[in-house]
C-alpha positions, 0 to 999 in steps of 0.5 A, a space after each residue: 507312849 500309850 495309855 491304858 486308862 483316861 480319866 475325865 476327872 481324877 486321874 490316877 497315878 500311873 496316869 500322872 506318871 506317864 503324864 509328866 514323863 511325856 512333858 519333861 521328854 517333850 521339853 527336852 525337845 522329844 517329839 511325844 504323842 500319847 494314844 490315850 483311849 478316850 476323853 482325858 483330864 490331863 489333855 489340856 496339861 499335856 497339849 500345853 507342854 508340848 505333847 500331842 494326844 490322839 485318842 484311840 480306844 482300847 480295852 485294858 486286860 485287867 488281870 493285873 489285880 494281887 487278891 484271888 477272884 473266882 475263875 468265872 470273873 477272871 475268864 470274863 476279863 479276858 473274853 471281854 479283852 479278846 473280844 475288843 482285838 480290833 483295839 490293837 488293829 487301830 493302835 497298829 494302823 496308827 504306829 505304822 503311819 506315824 512311824 515312831 522311834 520308840 513305842 513306850 507301853 504304860 502299865 501291864 494291863 495295855 497288852 493290845 498296845 504292846 502288841 501292835 507295836 511290837 509286831 510294827 517294829 519299834 523297840 517297845 519300852 514297858 513300864 510295869 507297876 504292878 506287884 502280881 503274886 505267885 500262879 497263873 496270872 504271873 506266868 502268863 504275863 512274864 511271857 507276855 514280858 518276853 515276848 513283847 518287850 524290848 526292855 522293862 522299866 520296873 517303878 520298885 524293887 518290889 516290883 522287879 522281884 517278880 519278874 526275876 523270879 519269873 525268868 524275865 529280869 535280863 530285861 528289867 531296869 529299876 526306875 523310881 518314878 519322879 514328882 514334881 517338887 513344889 516351890 511354895 506349898 499351901 499351909 494345911 488350913 489355907 488348903 483347906 479352906 480352898 476345899 470347904 474344909 474346917 481349918 481346925 485340928 489336925 487332920 490325916 488323909 487317905 488320898 487316892 483310889 478308895 478301894 478296899 485294897 488301899 486300906 480304907 477299912 484300915 484307915 476307918 478303923 484307925 480313925 475310930 482308935 484314934 478319934 478315942 485318943 486325941 479330940 483334935 485328929 479329923 480324917 479325910 478320905 479323898 479320890 475316884 470310888 465306885 458308886 457302891 464304895 463311896 455309899 459302903 464308906 459313907 455308911 462305915 463313917 456314919 458308924 463312927 464315934 463322932 462321924 462329922 471329925 471324917 470327911 469324904 470328898 469326891 475326886 478332885 484333879 488337884 492332887 497337891 490341894 489335897 495333901 497340903 490339906 492334911 497334916 499327915 498322909 495314911 497309906 495303909 493299904 493291904 496289898 503290896 503296892 508297887 510305888 504309891 504315888 501319893 507318897 512322893 506327893 506327901 514328901 515332896 509337900 513336906 507332910 510326914 507318911 503313915 504307911 504299911 511296910 508293903 510293896 515299894 512303901 519301904 524304899 520311898 518312906 525312912 522308917 523314923 525319919 519321913 514317916 512311920 512304917 507299920 507291918 501288915 501284922 501289926 496293922 491294929 497299931 496305925 491308930 495309935 500312931 496316928 494319935 501320938 503324931 497328931 499330939 506333936 506338931 515338932 515331930 510332924 514337922 521334922 518327918 515332913 522337912 525330912 521327907 521333902 529334902 529326900 525327895 527332891 536329893 531322890 525322887 525329883 522329875 529332873 532326875 526321873 526324866 534324864 534316867 527315862 530319856 536315857 534309857 529310851 535312847 539306849 533302846 531306841 539304838 538296839 541296846 537290849 
């Protein structure tokens, strides 16, 4: 299993999804080796679960963004990738010596890994967790998938759609990510105490990568409106962000009507603690998000989700049953929706219970691992 990332503090949803799948397969008796590009906060947990972890440096190809970027930026990313072709030779040498039955490539950017695996010979299961807009980049990635993947796993129907439009649908299987359902979820006040947050109030959280396309500005605009409508509502942003982005967010928080009612936390390795500290999880993404792990984790923890109706989010959230969906053209309604939900504890509890039930029935980790195990086995046997 090839990971294109190795976060040292707060792993991304893609990393967590790979790690939980690797641990699940190891628990079913398979020998699993994860190759990561550097020091990884998840390494200890994986090794405890019986997964071998090896560090092999890699240069991802970061041409998987949705928003348009200037041609020099895209060209620079491609040239950086090409300048590090030695990464694929290192990967190929290891794979040739270890001789795996199947290679699992996590995410599109690990192109070096996909090329190395295909050259060595074992079938390649390429797990796609990205949605791309029409254009040159999308056609490029469709060619790479056709050339190097024996089987493509899409994390949602929204993810599969663009690949089918590019003619690679024959090899695609949609497999939703799984999520661990915690037996016991800390109460919001208890979780907030552990994070050093005030216990009082109704907290709305944006948990994950704090990037503009993830809707940080939408979240803060909604906070401004909701604060004016509800005196008890509080807001939390928690996750990794670059230095300049973090500084920008701090300035935006300082400009709110009541800045103390909004907190920005640094990356935290325990995602459950962050989710549990919130009464509502907000996913205000501005671009199609393939399948946000924060939504799955919120549902598993019994927290209602308010998110934009983009990407794979509508495949997870049942509007009015497990949360609320907001159309992109009506994104300014998010603040009033959050304020109304903050006023009704029965409504929050009802949505949260329904979400936890849906997570157990449709997105359990056991079901996900069993489905992926069967898919990998059939790929190994030569089913194309």
